Structures are given as C-alpha cells and as structure tokens.
Residue, then its C-alpha position, 0 to 999 in steps of 0.5 A: m631198109h635204106k633208112r637202116v643203112r643210113w643210120l648204120f653209116f652215121v653210127l660208123l662215121f661217129l665212131v670213126s670221128v671219136n677214134i680220130f679225135a681220141a688218137p690223132i692219125t699221123l704219118a708216123s702212126i700209119q707207117n708204124s701200123v703198116d710195118i707191124v702188119w708187114i712183120m706179122t705177114a712175113g712171120a706167117l710166111v716164115f711159119f709156112m716154111q715149116a711146111g716146106f721143111a716137112l715136105l722136103e725132108g719127108g720126101m727125101v727119106r724112106s717111106k717108113n720114116t716119113v711120119n717121124v720126120v714130119m713129127k719132128n718138124y711139127t713139134d720142134m716148132c711148137f716146143g721151140a716157140l715156147a722155149f723162145w718166148m720163155l727164155g730165148f727172146g730175153l737172152m737174144f734181145g733183152s738188155n745186154i750191158s755186157g755184150w754177151i747175154g740178154l738179162d730181161h724181157f723173159f716171158l714177154g707180155d704185160k700191159e707195158t708191152t707194145s704191139k711192135e714188141y709182140s710182132l718182133l717176138f712172133f717174127h723171131m720165134m719163127f726164126a728160132a724154129t727154123a734153126a732147130t728144124i735144120v737139125s731134124g733132117s740131118l738126123a733122120e731115120r735113126a734118132r729117137f724122137t724124144s731125145y731129139i726134142i730135148v736137144s732141139i729145145l736146148i739148142t734153141i735156148l743155149v746155142y741159137s739165142v745166145y749167139g743171136g744176142w752177140a750178133w743182133g742184140s739188143l732191142y733195149e739197152g746195150v749191144g751184142w759184142l759182134k754187132k758192136l764190132g760191125f758184124i753184118d748178118f742181115a737175116g741170119s746166114t750165120v745166126v740161123h743157118s750156119v748155127g743150125g748147120w753146125c749143130a746138125l754136124a755135131g749130131i751127125i758125128v755123135l749119132g753115126p750113119r744110117l744102117g747100110k749107108y757105107d759098105p763095111e768092106t770098101g767104105k764106099p757110100r751107098d745111095i739111099p734114095g728118098h721115097n717121094l721126090p715130087m713131095m721134096a720138090l714141093g717142099g723146095f718151092i714152099l721154102w723159096f716162097g717163104w724166104f721172101g718173108f724170111n729176108g723181106g721181113s728182116a727189114l722190120g718195115t717196108g722201106d727197102i724190101g723191093k731190093i731185098i726180095l729181088n736179090t733173094h730170088l736172083s741168088a736162089s736162081a743163080g744157085v740152081a744154075g751154078s750146080i747144074i753148070l758144075s755138074i755138066l763140067l764134071n760130067k755128073p748126072i743132074y740130080m733133081t735133089r741136088t738142084i732143089n738143094a742148090g736153090l736153097a743154098g743160094l737162098v741161105a747164102i744171100t740171107a746175110g747181105c741181101h740188103v747191101m748187095d747190088p743184084m749182080y753180086a747177089v747173082l754171083t753169091g748164089f752161083v758160088a753157093g750152088m757150086l759149093l754145095i756139090v763140093s761140100m756134099w762130096l766132102m761129107e761123103k768122104m768123111k763118112w758123115d751121113d746127112p740125108v738132106s744135106a743140111v750141113s752143106v746147104h745151111g752150114v757151109c753156104g751160110a758161112w759163104g754168104t756171110l763172108a760174101v758181105g765183106l766181099f760184095q757190099s755195095g760201095k765197099l767191095f772187098n773191104i778188108d776190115q769187113i772181111y776180117t769181122q765177117l770171118l770172126g763172126i763165122g769162126v765164133a759161130f762154128v766154135w760156139s755152136f759145134t762145141i755146145a751142140i756136141i756136148l748136148f748130144k753126148l749128154v743126151d746119148k749117155v743119159i737117155g740114148l740118142r740112137a734108135s735100136t737096130m730093129d727099130q731102124q729096120r722096121g722104121l721109126d714111124y712104127s717104133e716111135h709113133y705107132e702110125l704109118g705114112y703109107p699103111e696100104f703098103q706097110r700093113d704087115t708092120l702094124h701088129k698091135r697099136k699102143d694107145 
C-alpha cells in the first residue's frame, strides 16, 4: 500500500514538473488565473440573483400567479443568455470604431478565444439576464407569457446591448461614445438597472393596470397584497448576497474588491434606514415590503460609484435612495402606473440617482461640474433610448400577437391559463378542470 502511494506521488511530481517546464508559472499568470476564478465566481453569484428575483416577485403577487412569475424569471434568463451570446456580446463589446455599435465577436467561441474572454462573456451574460428580469415583475399578473418572452429577447439585444456598448464598449478596438466622454457607471446603475426600469415603465404604460387596482369611481389605488411576504423577504436577502458578486465582479479582478463590497453593503443598509426614517417622519406605516425594496434601492444606487466613493458617501447615496424610493412609489400611484414590485422606482429612479451621485461624491473630485454634466447626459440618453425603443416593441407585440391576457384569464390566474399548473394546488384544486398536455 505504501509503495503504491510513493509511486503515485512520484508520478504526480513528474506531471507537475513537465507542466512547469512546458508553461512557466509567473506572477502575471497566477494573477490572471485568480482573476478568472473570481470573475466566474462573481458571475455565479449574479446568476443566483435570479433565484432572488423569482422569490421576491413571486411572493409579491397573488398565489394564482406565482408559477407565471417564476417561469418568466427562469426562461428570460435562458433565452436572454442565448440572445446575448449570439448577438448581444458583439453589439456591446465588439470592435466599436464608430463609438455607436459593436461589429464583431458574435457567437463567441473558437480556438482563438481566450479563457478571459469566455469568463467575461459568462459574467456579462448574467448582467443581461438581470436587466431583462427587472421588466418581468412590473408586468406581473396581466401579461401573456409568450409575448413577454419575445419582448424580453428584443430588449436584451436592441436596448440593453446597444446602450451598454455606448457606456462600456469596447473590449477590442474603438470605444463607446459615452465612455469616451468620461461617463462613469461601474457596474450598471444605469446600464443595467435604469435601462431595465425604463423598459418596465414602457411596458406598464402599454399594458395598463391590473384588474381592480384603481377604483373606477374615485380613481384611488387599491391595495393588492402579495401572498407570501416571507418568500419575498428571502428573495431580498438572496439579491443582497448576490450583489456582492454583481459589484465586486465588475472590478474584473481582485484588486480593490474590499472597498467595493463594503460600500455595497453600507449603501444597502443606509437605504433601509432612509426609508424607515422617512416613514416615521411622514407618520406612515413601516411596511416590510418597502423596507426590503429600500435595501435593493441602496444596492442599485451604489452600483455606479462603489469603486470611487469613500464609505461615508456610499452611506449618503444609499440613504437618499431609500427615501427617494418612497417618493417615487407615491408618484407612480398618482400617475396610475401599476407596478406590483416597484421595479421602476427601485431600478429606474434609484439607478438614475446613483449614477448622478458619482458626479457628486467621487473621492477627490466632490461636486465636479464636468462629471455631473456627463453623468446627466448618460442618464438622459438611457431614458430616451430605453423608453422609446421599449414602448415601440411593446406596442408592436401588442398589435401583432397581443400583450395583455384576457379578463377571464386574469381572474382565473395566469398559472392556470398560461401554464396549466398551480403553485398551491391544495388551495386551488377547483381551478384545474382539464390539464392540457
């Protein structure tokens, strides 16, 4: 037995020696390998955020629509991944001589593709899925499943990837025009979150509110509570956890992730504090749903500048985001825009605030006027581009195949009408008449 162990040891030593001489190990190669491992790990954390979105959105809707919401999260991630691999990555990060659009590296994958390129594709594929998923919750309980998936794919390719190329491209030749101007959006407060939020707003406007959301006589909003708030809270915790990879992985290495992840956590915590304090000042109930969304608002806001802010200003950024969330939710109700999960407020509005905060609170360059102007330009362009293209897409899909489920289907629940399954069959057995296979 001992002889076998010794022989195995010598064989392994020989193989390692051959590998060392064939490819000498240097500090640079070690650092590159560590960076790739961190990017892939961070990407896996961002993937886990899809579970957070599914739980958060699924808990905030009625039980009869839970399967539908989870299905949207699950499948837009899958279709979005394929769309981003085929076209999105090239449009976003391919050679961008004009500054407007990437022209190569579609269907990435050949013998010349490096491990670093594969890891970046995987990491940013998760970001694309996040932008699409933001839209799903805002359209919950009344959008047809197939129609949503079609729009989700088109948003990933046409809206997200093109704007991302302006702000982040290119990894090869050329540079996006916003990036060239000095626009800063480290991990996507605007590129991912505001773009997703403004697309969600377009969908809400085209789709209209849920049945019974607004009183037909007074116009006042009615509360439609979610069916499982502990499930929603678990989703919030998972999203918070995944955000450490979302922001930390955007460093594309291990250099300064300590500060980035600390700022991420502080801003989220301050967002919760801001929402609670404002609720007390306004003599309003301290809702758990708003508190959890306020933590997400803080996470969204710090995503643009977590790498360039001192912790004190990360706290201030998150604190303002938590208060801004409540104000935005109130304005959404005044406009009669029905957003079941407050996606527009959390991602659209607080993403824009966080992007502006970079110009206000950048370490060593506080309240830099030039940077503020550049940030405002990027915010404005994101809104005009995302909202305009998205509302065109939603209206086209609505005209061609229909976007909104029928009144009967909405009353029965989209779990049954769209999927012929129920999340809680013990309590909804009468709904299942005859399953279609």
